[in-house]
mmCIF file of the C-alpha atoms, coordinates in Angstrom:
data_MODEL
# 
_entry.id   MODEL 
# 
loop_
_atom_site.group_PDB 
_atom_site.id 
_atom_site.type_symbol 
_atom_site.label_atom_id 
_atom_site.label_alt_id 
_atom_site.label_comp_id 
_atom_site.label_asym_id 
_atom_site.label_entity_id 
_atom_site.label_seq_id 
_atom_site.pdbx_PDB_ins_code 
_atom_site.Cartn_x 
_atom_site.Cartn_y 
_atom_site.Cartn_z 
_atom_site.occupancy 
_atom_site.B_iso_or_equiv 
_atom_site.pdbx_formal_charge 
_atom_site.auth_seq_id 
_atom_site.auth_comp_id 
_atom_site.auth_asym_id 
_atom_site.auth_atom_id 
_atom_site.pdbx_PDB_model_num 
ATOM 1  C CA . MET A 1 1  ? -25.004 282.660 66.681 1.00 0.00 ? 1  MET A CA 1 
ATOM 2  C CA . LYS A 1 2  ? -26.625 279.617 65.473 1.00 0.00 ? 2  LYS A CA 1 
ATOM 3  C CA . LYS A 1 3  ? -23.984 279.407 62.555 1.00 0.00 ? 3  LYS A CA 1 
ATOM 4  C CA . THR A 1 4  ? -21.305 279.534 65.314 1.00 0.00 ? 4  THR A CA 1 
ATOM 5  C CA . MET A 1 5  ? -23.003 276.968 67.096 1.00 0.00 ? 5  MET A CA 1 
ATOM 6  C CA . THR A 1 6  ? -23.290 274.678 64.192 1.00 0.00 ? 6  THR A CA 1 
ATOM 7  C CA . ILE A 1 7  ? -19.361 274.955 63.421 1.00 0.00 ? 7  ILE A CA 1 
ATOM 8  C CA . LEU A 1 8  ? -18.448 274.374 66.953 1.00 0.00 ? 8  LEU A CA 1 
ATOM 9  C CA . GLY A 1 9  ? -20.827 271.084 66.515 1.00 0.00 ? 9  GLY A CA 1 
ATOM 10 C CA . PHE A 1 10 ? -19.109 270.114 63.464 1.00 0.00 ? 10 PHE A CA 1 
ATOM 11 C CA . LEU A 1 11 ? -15.477 270.649 65.113 1.00 0.00 ? 11 LEU A CA 1 
ATOM 12 C CA . ALA A 1 12 ? -16.605 268.452 68.109 1.00 0.00 ? 12 ALA A CA 1 
ATOM 13 C CA . VAL A 1 13 ? -17.952 265.602 65.848 1.00 0.00 ? 13 VAL A CA 1 
ATOM 14 C CA . PHE A 1 14 ? -14.780 265.940 63.325 1.00 0.00 ? 14 PHE A CA 1 
ATOM 15 C CA . PRO A 1 15 ? -11.655 267.238 65.093 1.00 0.00 ? 15 PRO A CA 1 
ATOM 16 C CA . ALA A 1 16 ? -9.290  269.100 62.805 1.00 0.00 ? 16 ALA A CA 1 
ATOM 17 C CA . GLY A 1 17 ? -6.807  266.269 62.545 1.00 0.00 ? 17 GLY A CA 1 
ATOM 18 C CA . ALA A 1 18 ? -9.599  264.035 61.318 1.00 0.00 ? 18 ALA A CA 1 
ATOM 19 C CA . ALA A 1 19 ? -9.095  265.833 57.816 1.00 0.00 ? 19 ALA A CA 1 
ATOM 20 C CA . LEU A 1 20 ? -5.490  264.441 57.740 1.00 0.00 ? 20 LEU A CA 1 
ATOM 21 C CA . ALA A 1 21 ? -5.369  260.893 56.048 1.00 0.00 ? 21 ALA A CA 1 
ATOM 22 C CA . ASP A 1 22 ? -4.288  258.344 58.832 1.00 0.00 ? 22 ASP A CA 1 
ATOM 23 C CA . ASP A 1 23 ? -2.852  256.133 56.485 1.00 0.00 ? 23 ASP A CA 1 
ATOM 24 C CA . ASP A 1 24 ? 0.102   258.484 55.449 1.00 0.00 ? 24 ASP A CA 1 
ATOM 25 C CA . CYS A 1 25 ? 3.648   257.844 56.698 1.00 0.00 ? 25 CYS A CA 1 
ATOM 26 C CA . PHE A 1 26 ? 5.718   260.428 57.926 1.00 0.00 ? 26 PHE A CA 1 
ATOM 27 C CA . VAL A 1 27 ? 9.160   258.896 58.361 1.00 0.00 ? 27 VAL A CA 1 
ATOM 28 C CA . PRO A 1 28 ? 12.675  260.038 57.271 1.00 0.00 ? 28 PRO A CA 1 
ATOM 29 C CA . MET A 1 29 ? 14.184  258.101 54.213 1.00 0.00 ? 29 MET A CA 1 
ATOM 30 C CA . ALA A 1 30 ? 16.987  257.110 56.811 1.00 0.00 ? 30 ALA A CA 1 
ATOM 31 C CA . ASP A 1 31 ? 14.769  255.259 58.727 1.00 0.00 ? 31 ASP A CA 1 
ATOM 32 C CA . TRP A 1 32 ? 13.066  253.167 56.336 1.00 0.00 ? 32 TRP A CA 1 
ATOM 33 C CA . GLN A 1 33 ? 13.773  249.431 55.595 1.00 0.00 ? 33 GLN A CA 1 
ATOM 34 C CA . PRO A 1 34 ? 14.968  248.251 52.443 1.00 0.00 ? 34 PRO A CA 1 
ATOM 35 C CA . ARG A 1 35 ? 12.231  246.966 49.755 1.00 0.00 ? 35 ARG A CA 1 
ATOM 36 C CA . ASP A 1 36 ? 14.133  243.462 49.977 1.00 0.00 ? 36 ASP A CA 1 
ATOM 37 C CA . ALA A 1 37 ? 12.248  243.338 53.755 1.00 0.00 ? 37 ALA A CA 1 
ATOM 38 C CA . VAL A 1 38 ? 8.885   244.084 52.130 1.00 0.00 ? 38 VAL A CA 1 
ATOM 39 C CA . ALA A 1 39 ? 9.401   241.553 49.701 1.00 0.00 ? 39 ALA A CA 1 
ATOM 40 C CA . ARG A 1 40 ? 10.254  239.229 52.493 1.00 0.00 ? 40 ARG A CA 1 
ATOM 41 C CA . LEU A 1 41 ? 7.056   240.134 54.538 1.00 0.00 ? 41 LEU A CA 1 
ATOM 42 C CA . ALA A 1 42 ? 4.874   239.568 51.647 1.00 0.00 ? 42 ALA A CA 1 
ATOM 43 C CA . GLN A 1 43 ? 6.339   236.034 51.090 1.00 0.00 ? 43 GLN A CA 1 
ATOM 44 C CA . GLU A 1 44 ? 5.762   235.470 54.832 1.00 0.00 ? 44 GLU A CA 1 
ATOM 45 C CA . GLN A 1 45 ? 2.281   236.371 54.264 1.00 0.00 ? 45 GLN A CA 1 
ATOM 46 C CA . GLY A 1 46 ? 1.554   234.203 51.416 1.00 0.00 ? 46 GLY A CA 1 
ATOM 47 C CA . TRP A 1 47 ? 1.506   237.274 48.879 1.00 0.00 ? 47 TRP A CA 1 
ATOM 48 C CA . THR A 1 48 ? 2.370   237.193 45.510 1.00 0.00 ? 48 THR A CA 1 
ATOM 49 C CA . VAL A 1 49 ? 3.687   240.491 44.775 1.00 0.00 ? 49 VAL A CA 1 
ATOM 50 C CA . ARG A 1 50 ? 3.193   242.100 41.019 1.00 0.00 ? 50 ARG A CA 1 
ATOM 51 C CA . ARG A 1 51 ? 4.765   245.513 42.644 1.00 0.00 ? 51 ARG A CA 1 
ATOM 52 C CA . ILE A 1 52 ? 6.017   247.485 45.446 1.00 0.00 ? 52 ILE A CA 1 
ATOM 53 C CA . LYS A 1 53 ? 5.553   251.258 45.154 1.00 0.00 ? 53 LYS A CA 1 
ATOM 54 C CA . ILE A 1 54 ? 5.779   254.201 47.502 1.00 0.00 ? 54 ILE A CA 1 
ATOM 55 C CA . ASP A 1 55 ? 2.477   256.003 48.175 1.00 0.00 ? 55 ASP A CA 1 
ATOM 56 C CA . ASP A 1 56 ? 1.781   258.902 50.892 1.00 0.00 ? 56 ASP A CA 1 
ATOM 57 C CA . GLY A 1 57 ? 5.352   258.168 52.212 1.00 0.00 ? 57 GLY A CA 1 
ATOM 58 C CA . CYS A 1 58 ? 4.145   254.488 52.804 1.00 0.00 ? 58 CYS A CA 1 
ATOM 59 C CA . TYR A 1 59 ? 5.095   251.246 51.021 1.00 0.00 ? 59 TYR A CA 1 
ATOM 60 C CA . GLU A 1 60 ? 2.454   249.852 48.953 1.00 0.00 ? 60 GLU A CA 1 
ATOM 61 C CA . ILE A 1 61 ? 2.091   246.097 47.859 1.00 0.00 ? 61 ILE A CA 1 
ATOM 62 C CA . ASP A 1 62 ? 0.138   245.287 44.939 1.00 0.00 ? 62 ASP A CA 1 
ATOM 63 C CA . GLY A 1 63 ? -0.490  241.663 44.046 1.00 0.00 ? 63 GLY A CA 1 
ATOM 64 C CA . ARG A 1 64 ? -2.540  238.551 45.432 1.00 0.00 ? 64 ARG A CA 1 
ATOM 65 C CA . ASP A 1 65 ? -3.135  236.982 48.556 1.00 0.00 ? 65 ASP A CA 1 
ATOM 66 C CA . ALA A 1 66 ? -2.815  233.436 49.226 1.00 0.00 ? 66 ALA A CA 1 
ATOM 67 C CA . MET A 1 67 ? -6.324  232.884 47.712 1.00 0.00 ? 67 MET A CA 1 
ATOM 68 C CA . GLY A 1 68 ? -5.341  234.376 44.575 1.00 0.00 ? 68 GLY A CA 1 
ATOM 69 C CA . ARG A 1 69 ? -7.470  237.548 45.279 1.00 0.00 ? 69 ARG A CA 1 
ATOM 70 C CA . ARG A 1 70 ? -6.131  241.188 44.308 1.00 0.00 ? 70 ARG A CA 1 
ATOM 71 C CA . ILE A 1 71 ? -4.862  243.035 47.357 1.00 0.00 ? 71 ILE A CA 1 
ATOM 72 C CA . GLU A 1 72 ? -3.298  246.307 47.964 1.00 0.00 ? 72 GLU A CA 1 
ATOM 73 C CA . VAL A 1 73 ? -1.342  246.571 51.207 1.00 0.00 ? 73 VAL A CA 1 
ATOM 74 C CA . THR A 1 74 ? -0.139  249.675 52.890 1.00 0.00 ? 74 THR A CA 1 
ATOM 75 C CA . VAL A 1 75 ? 3.031   249.092 54.960 1.00 0.00 ? 75 VAL A CA 1 
ATOM 76 C CA . HIS A 1 76 ? 4.921   251.314 57.236 1.00 0.00 ? 76 HIS A CA 1 
ATOM 77 C CA . PRO A 1 77 ? 8.247   251.920 55.634 1.00 0.00 ? 77 PRO A CA 1 
ATOM 78 C CA . ALA A 1 78 ? 10.246  251.676 59.059 1.00 0.00 ? 78 ALA A CA 1 
ATOM 79 C CA . THR A 1 79 ? 8.403   248.969 61.235 1.00 0.00 ? 79 THR A CA 1 
ATOM 80 C CA . LEU A 1 80 ? 6.904   247.038 58.315 1.00 0.00 ? 80 LEU A CA 1 
ATOM 81 C CA . GLU A 1 81 ? 3.722   246.912 60.177 1.00 0.00 ? 81 GLU A CA 1 
ATOM 82 C CA . VAL A 1 82 ? 0.910   246.288 57.946 1.00 0.00 ? 82 VAL A CA 1 
ATOM 83 C CA . ILE A 1 83 ? -1.306  249.498 58.087 1.00 0.00 ? 83 ILE A CA 1 
ATOM 84 C CA . GLU A 1 84 ? -4.227  248.318 55.736 1.00 0.00 ? 84 GLU A CA 1 
ATOM 85 C CA . VAL A 1 85 ? -5.296  245.468 53.263 1.00 0.00 ? 85 VAL A CA 1 
ATOM 86 C CA . GLU A 1 86 ? -7.555  246.374 50.672 1.00 0.00 ? 86 GLU A CA 1 
ATOM 87 C CA . TYR A 1 87 ? -9.045  243.682 48.419 1.00 0.00 ? 87 TYR A CA 1 
ATOM 88 C CA . GLU A 1 88 ? -9.715  244.493 44.583 1.00 0.00 ? 88 GLU A CA 1 
ATOM 89 C CA . ASP A 1 89 ? -12.614 244.102 42.954 1.00 0.00 ? 89 ASP A CA 1 
ATOM 90 C CA . GLU A 1 90 ? -11.729 242.238 39.832 1.00 0.00 ? 90 GLU A CA 1 
ATOM 91 C CA . ASP A 1 91 ? -14.200 244.306 37.782 1.00 0.00 ? 91 ASP A CA 1 
ATOM 92 C CA . ASP A 1 92 ? -12.426 247.478 38.417 1.00 0.00 ? 92 ASP A CA 1 
ATOM 93 C CA . GLU A 1 93 ? -10.059 246.951 35.257 1.00 0.00 ? 93 GLU A CA 1 
# 
């Protein structure tokens, strides 16, 4: 009984959906914006693009922000909404 209560308590705190990564994009390719649109978004933000790739179904921009810091930006492929901006540590290389 105690084990069941522990499991139920865990599930209440961490619902089943929480196990899925929330930065994945599940969009049919037919609905994606072209890479040129992603490059324009980066330019409008003042970012210098080193590479645009696809990761977990999302666009991912590797580059530098307007201040020269290394960034990794996750972009929704259909809406071009910025999902996450991650600043890279220069010591990671």
